[in-house]
SETIMI-222600 format. One record per residue: residue in one letter; x, y, z of N, C-alpha, C in turn; residue number from 1. Coordinates in steps of 0.02 Angstrom, whole numbers, plus 50000, padded with zeros to 5 digits. Last residue first. Layout:
% residues N
- type;nxx;nyy;nzz;caxx;cayy;cazz;cxx;cyy;czz;seq
- a;X;Y;Z;X;Y;Z;X;Y;Z;NUM .
...
This chain:
% residues 282
- type;nxx;nyy;nzz;caxx;cayy;cazz;cxx;cyy;czz;seq
- a;50525;51623;50348;50559;51675;50386;50583;51647;50453;282 .
- v;50454;51507;50316;50519;51519;50284;50559;51570;50324;281 .
- r;50339;51525;50391;50381;51468;50405;50451;51477;50376;280 .
- a;50286;51640;50330;50307;51644;50401;50353;51586;50419;279 .
- r;50253;51592;50205;50306;51644;50211;50332;51648;50282;278 .
- g;50151;51504;50243;50211;51479;50212;50269;51528;50216;277 .
- s;50055;51593;50290;50083;51544;50336;50149;51516;50308;276 .
- e;50024;51658;50171;50055;51696;50226;50088;51649;50276;275 .
- s;49964;51550;50103;50024;51582;50077;50061;51621;50131;274 .
- s;49853;51524;50183;49904;51473;50175;49969;51503;50150;273 .
- i;49784;51645;50168;49806;51623;50235;49861;51572;50229;272 .
- a;49761;51644;50029;49799;51698;50059;49825;51679;50127;271 .
- r;49681;51529;50013;49746;51534;49979;49790;51587;50013;270 .
- a;49568;51568;50086;49608;51511;50108;49678;51513;50077;269 .
- r;49524;51671;50002;49545;51687;50071;49587;51631;50099;268 .
- d;49490;51599;49890;49546;51647;49886;49571;51666;49956;267 .
- l;49380;51533;49939;49439;51494;49924;49500;51539;49917;266 .
- e;49290;51638;49946;49312;51606;50008;49376;51566;49996;265 .
- s;49278;51659;49808;49304;51713;49851;49328;51685;49918;264 .
- l;49220;51541;49767;49288;51556;49745;49320;51612;49786;263 .
- l;49094;51559;49822;49138;51506;49848;49210;51517;49828;262 .
- n;49049;51665;49742;49053;51672;49814;49100;51620;49845;261 .
- c;49049;51611;49613;49097;51664;49629;49103;51675;49704;260 .
- l;48943;51520;49611;49011;51495;49615;49060;51549;49635;259 .
- p;48807;51568;49720;48841;51569;49655;48914;51549;49664;258 .
- p;48777;51452;49860;48777;51517;49827;48805;51512;49756;257 .
- i;48672;51338;49938;48730;51344;49893;48726;51409;49854;256 .
- g;48603;51290;50048;48609;51362;50039;48666;51378;49992;255 .
- d;48715;51151;50075;48649;51180;50073;48656;51255;50069;254 .
- d;48849;51117;50069;48800;51066;50051;48728;51092;50048;253 .
- r;49013;51158;50044;48946;51187;50052;48895;51136;50026;252 .
- e;49180;51178;50083;49126;51128;50079;49059;51163;50092;251 .
- i;49335;51212;50015;49274;51242;50042;49217;51194;50030;250 .
- m;49492;51134;50051;49429;51136;50013;49375;51173;50051;249 .
- t;49664;51104;50025;49612;51139;50064;49550;51146;50021;248 .
- a;49807;51002;50042;49748;51019;50003;49696;51050;50048;247 .
- v;49949;51082;50123;49906;51024;50110;49847;51048;50067;246 .
- p;50098;51143;50189;50053;51143;50130;50015;51078;50122;245 .
- g;50089;51130;50370;50123;51146;50308;50074;51139;50250;244 .
- t;50029;51108;50493;50032;51053;50445;50078;51067;50387;243 .
- r;50041;51230;50565;50067;51168;50594;50076;51113;50541;242 .
- a;49982;51325;50488;50048;51341;50515;50081;51278;50543;241 .
- v;49860;51267;50469;49908;51263;50413;49977;51285;50435;240 .
- a;49802;51291;50599;49811;51224;50573;49864;51221;50518;239 .
- d;49795;51430;50612;49836;51391;50660;49852;51322;50632;238 .
- e;49706;51455;50508;49772;51485;50507;49820;51448;50554;237 .
- y;49594;51387;50555;49628;51363;50494;49698;51392;50490;236 .
- l;49560;51469;50661;49583;51401;50676;49618;51370;50616;235 .
- s;49520;51580;50588;49576;51586;50635;49605;51517;50651;234 .
- w;49409;51526;50522;49467;51550;50484;49529;51556;50528;233 .
- v;49329;51504;50633;49354;51446;50597;49413;51466;50552;232 .
- e;49302;51636;50669;49334;51592;50717;49364;51530;50683;231 .
- d;49234;51687;50557;49300;51712;50574;49337;51666;50622;230 .
- c;49154;51553;50461;49154;51610;50509;49226;51628;50527;229 .
- v;49109;51519;50295;49155;51503;50350;49160;51564;50396;228 .
- e;48934;51539;50252;49005;51553;50245;49045;51530;50306;227 .
- r;48820;51397;50255;48837;51468;50257;48913;51476;50253;226 .
- d;48795;51264;50274;48746;51302;50235;48760;51378;50235;225 .
- h;48844;51161;50356;48873;51172;50290;48828;51215;50246;224 .
- t;48807;51124;50487;48756;51125;50434;48783;51136;50364;223 .
- d;48831;51076;50638;48871;51073;50577;48824;51067;50517;222 .
- i;48781;51177;50771;48763;51123;50724;48802;51130;50659;221 .
- v;48804;51202;50942;48823;51223;50875;48812;51165;50828;220 .
- i;48677;51216;51067;48730;51178;51034;48743;51209;50965;219 .
- p;48562;51265;51137;48630;51282;51159;48685;51237;51130;218 .
- r;48428;51334;51089;48464;51274;51066;48538;51285;51079;217 .
- d;48384;51451;51145;48337;51394;51143;48371;51329;51123;216 .
- e;48493;51534;51126;48467;51523;51194;48422;51462;51196;215 .
- t;48599;51450;51005;48552;51503;51026;48531;51489;51097;214 .
- a;48748;51419;50908;48702;51404;50962;48656;51464;50976;213 .
- p;48759;51433;50726;48779;51447;50795;48726;51425;50846;212 .
- t;48786;51320;50601;48733;51359;50632;48750;51370;50705;211 .
- h;48930;51337;50491;48888;51301;50539;48834;51348;50565;210 .
- g;49037;51309;50346;49000;51350;50394;48956;51307;50439;209 .
- a;49205;51245;50316;49133;51250;50304;49102;51297;50355;208 .
- l;49346;51161;50253;49320;51222;50284;49246;51228;50266;207 .
- h;49457;51025;50267;49391;51050;50249;49376;51114;50287;206 .
- i;49615;50974;50211;49577;51012;50260;49511;51033;50229;205 .
- q;49724;50833;50191;49672;50877;50166;49639;50913;50224;204 .
- r;49821;50760;50254;49830;50772;50183;49778;50820;50154;203 .
- v;49903;50723;50402;49850;50764;50371;49867;50776;50298;202 .
- r;50011;50663;50460;49965;50620;50424;49908;50658;50391;201 .
- d;50077;50756;50533;50111;50732;50474;50067;50685;50432;200 .
- l;49999;50772;50645;49989;50820;50590;50027;50800;50526;199 .
- p;49915;50686;50744;49977;50671;50707;49976;50711;50642;198 .
- l;49845;50806;50862;49840;50760;50805;49910;50742;50777;197 .
- g;49859;50905;50956;49866;50836;50978;49862;50784;50923;196 .
- a;49830;51024;50893;49900;51012;50914;49911;50939;50933;195 .
- i;49691;51010;50882;49733;51009;50822;49806;50994;50840;194 .
- y;49655;51016;51020;49635;50960;50978;49683;50955;50918;193 .
- e;49701;51142;51058;49731;51083;51088;49716;51020;51047;192 .
- a;49613;51221;50983;49685;51224;50968;49721;51163;50997;191 .
- a;49493;51194;51046;49502;51173;50976;49575;51173;50957;190 .
- s;49472;51136;51207;49508;51183;51166;49517;51156;51095;189 .
- y;49301;51093;51257;49374;51085;51258;49405;51135;51209;188 .
- g;49160;51093;51259;49197;51135;51306;49271;51121;51310;187 .
- h;49072;51033;51174;49097;50993;51229;49142;51031;51277;186 .
- n;49036;51128;51078;48984;51087;51109;49007;51051;51172;185 .
- q;49159;51182;51038;49108;51225;51068;49056;51184;51106;184 .
- a;49218;51068;50986;49249;51102;51042;49199;51148;51077;183 .
- s;49133;51039;50878;49137;50993;50934;49168;51025;50996;182 .
- v;49157;51155;50797;49089;51137;50819;49093;51092;50881;181 .
- y;49297;51147;50774;49268;51205;50808;49199;51187;50837;180 .
- v;49306;51025;50705;49343;51035;50767;49312;51091;50807;179 .
- n;49228;51057;50594;49205;51005;50640;49241;51010;50707;178 .
- n;49310;51153;50533;49244;51173;50559;49218;51121;50608;177 .
- v;49416;51073;50494;49427;51125;50545;49361;51148;50574;176 .
- d;49442;50915;50463;49388;50963;50454;49392;51014;50510;175 .
- l;49570;50834;50395;49556;50876;50453;49502;50925;50436;174 .
- l;49591;50677;50353;49558;50735;50325;49536;50778;50384;173 .
- l;49735;50575;50372;49681;50614;50401;49656;50669;50354;172 .
- y;49774;50403;50327;49789;50474;50333;49727;50510;50359;171 .
- c;49827;50238;50384;49783;50284;50349;49806;50356;50362;170 .
- g;49895;50143;50454;49931;50177;50401;49888;50224;50361;169 .
- t;49840;50080;50564;49815;50062;50497;49855;50092;50440;168 .
- r;49903;50125;50681;49888;50054;50673;49870;50034;50602;167 .
- r;49915;50263;50667;49975;50222;50679;49962;50148;50663;166 .
- t;49783;50305;50652;49830;50313;50596;49891;50269;50605;165 .
- m;49732;50270;50780;49703;50242;50719;49752;50248;50661;164 .
- r;49801;50351;50867;49812;50278;50871;49787;50245;50807;163 .
- s;49748;50476;50825;49820;50462;50822;49834;50387;50823;162 .
- l;49612;50462;50853;49634;50470;50784;49708;50455;50776;161 .
- f;49621;50455;50993;49591;50400;50955;49615;50403;50883;160 .
- e;49672;50581;51021;49713;50522;51037;49687;50461;50999;159 .
- w;49565;50660;50981;49628;50666;50944;49676;50608;50960;158 .
- e;49468;50621;51073;49458;50604;51003;49524;50609;50964;157 .
- s;49538;50550;51223;49514;50606;51183;49506;50583;51111;156 .
- m;49479;50399;51304;49532;50441;51276;49499;50500;51240;155 .
- e;49373;50326;51346;49437;50313;51379;49493;50359;51356;154 .
- d;49198;50334;51373;49257;50360;51338;49320;50351;51380;153 .
- e;49080;50299;51434;49132;50247;51428;49197;50273;51397;152 .
- p;48993;50404;51421;49026;50395;51487;49081;50343;51485;151 .
- f;49014;50493;51269;48993;50432;51303;49028;50426;51370;150 .
- t;48943;50648;51206;48999;50604;51222;48972;50543;51260;149 .
- l;48870;50743;51073;48866;50706;51136;48930;50667;51145;148 .
- y;48891;50799;50954;48845;50835;50998;48836;50800;51065;147 .
- s;49020;50825;50830;48981;50785;50877;48943;50829;50926;146 .
- s;49098;50799;50673;49069;50846;50720;49025;50806;50767;145 .
- p;49242;50689;50648;49172;50707;50644;49156;50769;50686;144 .
- n;49385;50685;50542;49359;50693;50610;49287;50717;50607;143 .
- e;49400;50575;50404;49384;50641;50430;49360;50638;50502;142 .
- f;49531;50485;50328;49470;50484;50369;49462;50551;50404;141 .
- l;49597;50421;50175;49593;50475;50224;49528;50468;50263;140 .
- m;49684;50266;50134;49628;50312;50133;49639;50370;50182;139 .
- a;49796;50177;50025;49780;50208;50089;49723;50257;50080;138 .
- r;49742;50044;49915;49770;50110;49927;49754;50132;49998;137 .
- g;49661;49940;49878;49730;49938;49858;49765;50005;49867;136 .
- l;49531;49923;49915;49545;49976;49868;49617;49974;49842;135 .
- k;49546;49815;50005;49501;49809;49947;49518;49861;49894;134 .
- e;49633;49872;50100;49654;49812;50062;49611;49804;49999;133 .
- q;49553;49972;50149;49614;49990;50114;49641;49931;50073;132 .
- a;49450;49897;50210;49435;49944;50156;49497;49960;50115;131 .
- r;49520;49824;50308;49484;49789;50255;49471;49835;50195;130 .
- d;49571;49928;50387;49617;49881;50355;49582;49845;50296;129 .
- i;49450;49981;50434;49494;50021;50390;49542;49976;50353;128 .
- n;49406;49874;50515;49367;49895;50457;49408;49936;50408;127 .
- q;49506;49872;50613;49493;49812;50573;49455;49830;50509;126 .
- c;49491;50000;50666;49553;49982;50632;49544;49920;50588;125 .
- v;49362;49992;50724;49377;50041;50671;49439;50020;50632;124 .
- v;49381;49892;50821;49332;49884;50767;49349;49929;50709;123 .
- d;49479;49951;50904;49492;49887;50871;49446;49876;50811;122 .
- l;49407;50063;50949;49466;50072;50907;49484;50008;50870;121 .
- a;49313;50003;51031;49291;50036;50969;49349;50047;50922;120 .
- e;49401;49959;51132;49361;49911;51095;49337;49940;51029;119 .
- g;49453;50078;51182;49497;50031;51149;49459;49981;51107;118 .
- t;49341;50216;51145;49367;50162;51187;49414;50118;51147;117 .
- l;49240;50325;51125;49312;50329;51115;49346;50280;51163;116 .
- p;49094;50282;51037;49128;50287;51102;49203;50284;51090;115 .
- l;49056;50382;50891;49079;50320;50921;49101;50332;50993;114 .
- p;48913;50461;50808;48977;50460;50846;48992;50391;50876;113 .
- l;48856;50453;50638;48844;50443;50709;48910;50434;50747;112 .
- l;48799;50531;50513;48866;50516;50535;48866;50512;50611;111 .
- d;48657;50455;50435;48685;50505;50480;48754;50483;50501;110 .
- h;48596;50351;50371;48616;50409;50330;48636;50469;50373;109 .
- s;48566;50232;50430;48535;50292;50459;48546;50354;50415;108 .
- n;48524;50081;50366;48571;50136;50357;48537;50200;50380;107 .
- h;48503;49917;50431;48476;49985;50423;48532;50036;50416;106 .
- a;48554;49793;50463;48495;49796;50419;48471;49866;50404;105 .
- s;48665;49805;50544;48665;49752;50493;48608;49759;50443;104 .
- t;48672;49984;50546;48673;49920;50580;48675;49866;50526;103 .
- r;48768;50130;50500;48719;50077;50489;48727;50020;50539;102 .
- t;48864;50225;50523;48802;50248;50491;48749;50193;50487;101 .
- w;48995;50288;50625;48957;50231;50600;48891;50258;50573;100 .
- c;49155;50368;50596;49087;50366;50622;49057;50297;50606;99 .
- l;49261;50457;50518;49264;50416;50578;49195;50418;50611;98 .
- h;49228;50452;50340;49223;50483;50406;49235;50433;50462;97 .
- d;49332;50453;50192;49268;50442;50225;49273;50472;50295;96 .
- s;49416;50459;50031;49408;50475;50102;49339;50456;50127;95 .
- v;49542;50433;49913;49475;50415;49934;49470;50428;50009;94 .
- w;49636;50534;49796;49629;50490;49853;49555;50480;49868;93 .
- l;49633;50567;49661;49693;50580;49699;49694;50538;49762;92 .
- p;49550;50433;49568;49552;50494;49608;49620;50505;49640;91 .
- d;49502;50357;49449;49572;50366;49468;49580;50430;49509;90 .
- i;49379;50319;49399;49393;50391;49404;49467;50404;49418;89 .
- r;49378;50177;49397;49355;50215;49339;49380;50287;49340;88 .
- k;49423;50142;49523;49460;50118;49464;49441;50158;49403;87 .
- a;49324;50201;49602;49393;50224;49607;49435;50202;49547;86 .
- l;49214;50122;49563;49215;50194;49549;49286;50222;49551;85 .
- a;49254;49997;49612;49242;50005;49540;49243;50079;49521;84 .
- a;49259;50024;49749;49321;50005;49714;49313;50014;49638;83 .
- l;49124;50047;49773;49172;50101;49783;49237;50086;49745;82 .
- r;49071;49921;49746;49050;49977;49705;49098;50036;49712;81 .
- d;49135;49844;49845;49143;49827;49775;49126;49887;49730;80 .
- l;49089;49905;49962;49160;49908;49946;49172;49892;49872;79 .
- y;48952;49868;49954;48972;49939;49954;49045;49946;49933;78 .
- e;48964;49731;49968;48938;49759;49905;48957;49832;49898;77 .
- g;49012;49721;50100;49053;49698;50045;49030;49726;49978;76 .
- d;49010;49831;50228;48966;49802;50178;49007;49785;50116;75 .
- l;49110;49795;50374;49092;49835;50315;49048;49795;50267;74 .
- g;49047;49755;50541;49094;49754;50486;49069;49794;50427;73 .
- h;48966;49772;50646;48948;49718;50601;48997;49712;50542;72 .
- a;49006;49885;50710;49028;49821;50740;49010;49762;50695;71 .
- s;49059;50025;50620;49007;49973;50627;49035;49908;50655;70 .
- g;49145;50126;50591;49133;50112;50661;49083;50057;50673;69 .
- v;49145;50145;50456;49202;50109;50484;49194;50094;50559;68 .
- s;49046;50179;50353;49029;50155;50420;49085;50114;50452;67 .
- m;49029;50230;50227;49069;50169;50234;49056;50137;50302;66 .
- s;48957;50346;50195;48922;50288;50223;48963;50224;50224;65 .
- v;49016;50450;50129;48979;50467;50189;48944;50407;50221;64 .
- g;49172;50488;50041;49114;50448;50058;49080;50469;50123;63 .
- h;49244;50569;49913;49231;50578;49984;49166;50542;50002;62 .
- l;49372;50575;49798;49311;50540;49815;49302;50543;49891;61 .
- l;49435;50706;49700;49439;50671;49763;49372;50637;49775;60 .
- v;49510;50737;49541;49449;50723;49580;49468;50687;49645;59 .
- p;49580;50861;49431;49588;50804;49477;49526;50798;49522;58 .
- y;49491;50912;49283;49514;50926;49350;49530;50861;49387;57 .
- r;49457;50865;49156;49478;50935;49163;49510;50950;49231;56 .
- e;49415;50737;49163;49462;50752;49110;49491;50822;49116;55 .
- r;49319;50746;49261;49384;50715;49279;49436;50728;49225;54 .
- i;49211;50792;49190;49246;50839;49234;49314;50812;49253;53 .
- d;49176;50674;49124;49195;50733;49085;49234;50783;49128;52 .
- g;49143;50594;49234;49197;50574;49190;49222;50633;49148;51 .
- l;49033;50665;49283;49094;50660;49324;49153;50640;49281;50 .
- i;48944;50642;49177;48967;50710;49191;49031;50709;49232;49 .
- r;48925;50505;49195;48954;50529;49132;48981;50601;49141;48 .
- l;48865;50503;49319;48930;50471;49311;48964;50494;49247;47 .
- p;48743;50572;49290;48792;50599;49339;48861;50568;49330;46 .
- k;48683;50486;49186;48708;50553;49171;48758;50579;49223;45 .
- g;48736;50311;49185;48690;50366;49196;48725;50434;49187;44 .
- g;48808;50169;49274;48803;50215;49218;48756;50272;49235;43 .
- e;48821;50100;49392;48853;50072;49332;48851;50119;49272;42 .
- v;48869;50198;49537;48819;50165;49494;48855;50141;49431;41 .
- m;48914;50298;49632;48929;50226;49637;48875;50186;49602;40 .
- y;48891;50430;49643;48917;50407;49579;48933;50332;49580;39 .
- n;48854;50464;49769;48814;50492;49715;48834;50464;49646;38 .
- e;48952;50413;49853;48890;50375;49845;48846;50401;49788;37 .
- s;49055;50512;49855;49064;50449;49820;48997;50415;49804;36 .
- i;49044;50676;49821;49017;50627;49867;49016;50559;49831;35 .
- v;49197;50753;49763;49128;50730;49753;49109;50680;49807;34 .
- e;49301;50892;49739;49285;50835;49780;49212;50817;49769;33 .
- v;49422;50951;49623;49354;50950;49648;49346;50888;49690;32 .
- f;49569;51057;49611;49536;50993;49614;49463;51003;49631;31 .
- d;49610;51186;49595;49660;51134;49583;49630;51064;49585;30 .
- v;49518;51314;49508;49528;51269;49565;49579;51217;49545;29 .
- p;49446;51417;49421;49513;51420;49450;49520;51380;49515;28 .
- v;49365;51341;49285;49358;51365;49353;49426;51363;49387;27 .
- q;49333;51372;49129;49391;51349;49166;49389;51380;49236;26 .
- t;49170;51312;49076;49220;51364;49089;49280;51334;49124;25 .
- e;49090;51201;49061;49091;51250;49007;49142;51305;49017;24 .
- l;49098;51119;49173;49101;51089;49107;49113;51139;49051;23 .
- f;49086;51202;49283;49146;51161;49278;49154;51129;49209;22 .
- d;48962;51261;49258;49022;51303;49266;49085;51262;49255;21 .
- a;48876;51151;49259;48888;51188;49196;48950;51230;49200;20 .
- y;48876;51112;49396;48901;51068;49343;48920;51107;49281;19 .
- h;48827;51181;49505;48885;51210;49470;48913;51164;49416;18 .
- t;48724;51107;49558;48712;51177;49541;48767;51206;49497;17 .
- r;48784;50988;49600;48747;50990;49537;48735;51061;49512;16 .
- r;48950;51015;49662;48879;51007;49672;48842;51019;49607;15 .
- l;49106;50977;49721;49067;50981;49659;48994;50967;49675;14 .
- g;49194;51074;49834;49150;51017;49827;49107;51026;49765;13 .
- l;49350;51141;49776;49281;51148;49798;49246;51081;49793;12 .
- g;49524;51180;49820;49469;51154;49780;49401;51166;49811;11 .
- f;49696;51197;49806;49635;51226;49834;49576;51208;49790;10 .
- g;49849;51111;49856;49802;51140;49808;49739;51163;49844;9 .
- h;49975;51010;49876;49958;51078;49896;49914;51110;49843;8 .
- f;49984;50855;49935;49961;50890;49875;49939;50959;49897;7 .
- p;50094;50729;49997;50058;50792;50006;50042;50824;49939;6 .
- e;50064;50558;49949;50107;50615;49952;50066;50679;49962;5 .
- i;50024;50417;50029;49991;50473;49995;50035;50534;50003;4 .
- d;50111;50261;49999;50097;50321;50038;50059;50371;49995;3 .
- s;50038;50103;49948;50083;50159;49940;50062;50218;49985;2 .
- m;50043;49940;50000;50000;50000;50000;50044;50062;50000;1 .
């Protein structure tokens, strides 16, 4: 299983609203990321469009239902379809989330949290090993946003992720917004979280917006439906100062604005990363 070399670029999540922009114009991005499950089919228009876009831009495959936290193991049919898509598209890399989404008979379509225990870590590592063996490549896994913790927890989430990468050889997709959301909800330091990660394993960063807490709802919700807030930009600045050059992406799943708005946010990420690079050289 080969290593994933760092890729310093700036991209966007490909959404149907912007298909025409990517097919008919030259969008100033270094890559696009797609939701794997939307294209894990044998044919049809979406897969054909993705193939056309792949001829113009590097593609990252980002899954939402591998369910590496499932005690029932991974779905063999799912892995077959993902492997077929990866072979067809030849992505820069394939990623998913540290979570579980299904039982043996039901898929919740939600990214559900795991207890941070040694037993859960064993399950996750066994599932990651199987997925990477099937794909013939190392994968990236994203830190989740969360709204609850378990009394059984034996370690911090960043320690769980550190042990996971050491045991499986996988890499990390650092979602800075998710770190902020979880830190706000659970009362820990977002900066401490990032500092505690094995930052040499980070290959990609996600930036997104969230719904702030209110008096009636005292939790921050990871909604991906608005601009990146100043606090998350500040955390991104801290993150790239520690990771060095990695791929950065703006993620928007709802309230999708015109493409120029997202490109403006991406320019801000470029500026922060560039300034961080100059500071490291100095």
